[in-house]
C-alpha positions in Angstrom: -61.5 34.8 17.5 -64.9 34.4 16.1 -67.2 34.5 19.4 -69.8 32.5 17.4 -67.5 29.4 17.9 -66.3 30.4 21.2 -67.2 27.7 24.1 -66.1 28.0 27.6 -66.7 26.3 31.0 -66.4 27.3 34.6 -65.9 25.4 37.7 -65.5 26.6 41.5 -63.8 24.7 44.0 -64.8 25.5 47.8 -63.0 25.5 51.1 -65.7 25.8 53.6 -63.3 25.6 56.3 -61.4 28.6 55.2 -64.4 30.5 53.4 -62.7 30.7 50.3 -62.7 29.3 46.7 -61.0 29.2 43.7 -62.9 29.6 39.9 -61.3 28.7 36.9 -62.5 29.2 33.4 -61.2 27.6 30.3 -62.1 29.0 27.1 -62.1 27.7 23.7 -61.8 28.1 20.1 -64.7 26.1 19.0 -67.6 24.1 20.6 -65.7 20.5 20.6 -63.3 22.2 22.8 -60.1 20.8 20.9 -57.9 23.6 21.7 -57.7 26.1 24.6 -57.7 29.9 23.5 -57.2 31.0 27.4 -57.6 29.7 30.5 -58.2 32.0 34.0 -58.2 31.3 37.7 -59.5 33.4 40.6 -59.2 33.2 44.0 -62.3 34.4 46.2 -61.2 35.1 49.7 -64.3 35.4 51.1 -67.8 33.1 50.3 -71.0 32.7 51.4 -72.1 29.7 53.2 -74.2 27.2 51.2 -77.7 27.3 51.1 -79.8 25.4 49.2 -81.4 27.2 46.1 -79.8 30.1 46.8 -77.1 30.0 44.0 -76.8 34.3 43.4 -75.3 34.4 46.9 -72.3 31.7 46.6 -71.9 30.2 43.3 -72.7 33.6 40.9 -70.5 35.7 42.6 -67.6 33.4 41.6 -68.4 32.5 38.2 -69.1 36.3 37.7 -65.6 37.1 38.8 -64.3 34.5 36.5 -66.7 36.1 33.6 -65.0 39.6 34.3 -61.6 38.0 33.6 -62.5 36.5 30.2 -64.1 39.7 28.9 -67.5 37.9 29.4 -68.0 35.4 26.9 -71.3 33.5 27.0 -71.2 30.0 28.2 -73.1 26.7 29.4 -72.3 24.9 31.9 -72.9 21.3 32.9 -76.3 22.0 34.3 -77.5 24.3 31.6 -77.2 27.5 30.2 -76.1 30.4 32.2 
């Protein structure tokens, strides 16, 4: 795989009532996202409560878990580069 042309996106669904989350990562072979190379899903059994401006406490641990599953590929989120 040519990593210069690899794109990925991650999303996390939070279940605050159960204090858990599900994180998903989709990796594609080109920047147009037209062919999926791999998919990764992680279930996180313990999450921190939401705190405005504290991305590192709740979101980043879930995203990092997905990054580890995909051999830490560079990616961008809908909100900007991560």
